[in-house]
C-alpha positions as CSV (number, residue, x, y, z in Angstrom):
1,M,-29.6,37.0,-2.0
2,D,-33.0,37.0,-0.5
3,D,-34.1,34.2,-2.9
4,I,-31.3,31.8,-1.7
5,K,-32.2,29.5,1.1
6,L,-29.2,28.5,3.1
7,T,-29.6,24.9,4.2
8,G,-26.1,23.8,4.8
9,L,-26.6,21.0,2.3
10,Y,-24.7,21.0,-1.0
11,D,-24.6,18.8,-4.1
12,V,-21.0,17.5,-4.5
13,H,-19.9,16.4,-8.0
14,N,-17.0,14.2,-8.8
15,P,-14.7,16.2,-11.2
16,W,-13.7,13.0,-12.8
17,G,-17.3,12.2,-13.9
18,E,-19.2,9.0,-13.4
19,T,-17.3,6.0,-12.1
20,D,-18.0,2.3,-12.0
21,P,-19.0,1.2,-8.5
22,V,-16.3,-0.8,-6.7
23,T,-17.4,-3.7,-4.6
24,L,-16.5,-3.1,-1.0
25,R,-14.4,-5.7,0.8
26,G,-13.0,-5.8,4.3
27,I,-9.3,-5.6,5.1
28,A,-7.3,-8.8,5.3
29,P,-7.3,-10.4,8.7
30,R,-4.4,-9.8,11.0
31,I,-1.7,-12.4,11.1
32,D,-1.6,-14.4,14.3
33,G,1.9,-13.4,15.3
34,L,5.3,-12.7,13.8
35,A,7.2,-15.9,14.5
36,G,8.2,-17.7,11.4
37,K,6.3,-15.4,9.1
38,T,7.4,-13.9,5.8
39,I,7.0,-10.1,5.7
40,G,6.9,-8.4,2.3
41,L,8.7,-5.0,2.0
42,F,7.5,-2.9,-0.9
43,A,9.3,0.3,-2.0
44,T,9.7,2.4,-5.1
45,Q,13.1,3.6,-6.1
46,A,11.4,6.7,-7.6
47,K,11.0,8.0,-4.0
48,L,14.4,8.6,-2.4
49,A,13.6,7.7,1.1
50,A,11.4,4.6,0.4
51,V,14.2,2.0,0.4
52,P,16.0,3.4,3.5
53,I,12.6,3.5,5.3
54,M,12.0,-0.2,4.5
55,E,15.6,-1.1,5.5
56,A,14.9,0.5,8.9
57,V,11.5,-1.4,9.2
58,E,13.3,-4.7,8.4
59,R,16.0,-4.0,11.0
60,K,13.5,-3.1,13.7
61,L,11.2,-6.1,12.9
62,R,14.2,-8.5,12.9
63,E,15.2,-7.2,16.3
64,R,11.7,-7.8,17.5
65,E,11.3,-11.3,16.0
66,P,14.6,-13.0,14.7
67,S,12.7,-15.8,13.0
68,L,11.1,-13.5,10.5
69,E,11.8,-13.9,6.8
70,F,11.7,-10.9,4.5
71,S,10.8,-10.6,0.8
72,W,11.5,-7.4,-1.1
73,F,9.6,-6.0,-4.1
74,V,11.4,-2.8,-5.2
75,F,9.5,-1.0,-7.9
76,D,11.5,1.2,-10.3
77,H,8.8,3.6,-11.5
78,N,6.8,6.5,-10.1
79,L,3.4,5.2,-10.9
80,N,0.9,2.7,-9.6
81,V,2.3,-0.8,-9.9
82,A,-1.1,-2.0,-11.1
83,E,-0.6,0.2,-14.2
84,S,2.8,-1.2,-15.0
85,D,4.4,-4.2,-16.8
86,D,5.5,-5.4,-13.3
87,F,1.9,-6.0,-12.1
88,Q,2.0,-9.8,-12.7
89,D,5.3,-10.1,-10.8
90,F,3.9,-8.0,-8.0
91,K,0.8,-10.3,-7.7
92,E,3.1,-13.4,-7.5
93,W,5.3,-11.7,-4.9
94,A,2.2,-10.8,-2.8
95,K,1.1,-14.5,-2.8
96,G,4.4,-15.4,-1.1
97,V,4.1,-13.1,1.9
98,D,2.1,-13.3,5.1
99,A,1.9,-9.6,5.6
100,A,3.3,-6.6,3.7
101,V,4.6,-3.1,4.6
102,A,4.9,-0.3,2.0
103,A,6.7,2.9,2.1
104,V,6.7,6.1,0.0
105,G,9.2,8.7,0.9
106,D,10.7,11.8,-0.7
């Protein structure tokens, strides 16, 4: 072990191999308030608690701001929606909401 210099620096390799760089982008700006907005609620039925969580979120938000509208997108599969046949429907749904909340729960 005398020939090993301990520097505290290590090479880290991605086990998935080389990846294409992803262009960084900022998060979407915050909405200016809740009044009159449409909130998207996204849940997957593959996770048992996801829909009940979103029902509770809807109830609490409605108590806070009665003028809110809600739009649900309930996904039936246990995989990334972008990898599914529902991706186009998801993108259209997302265009119609001012903000979205997602839940995953087991």
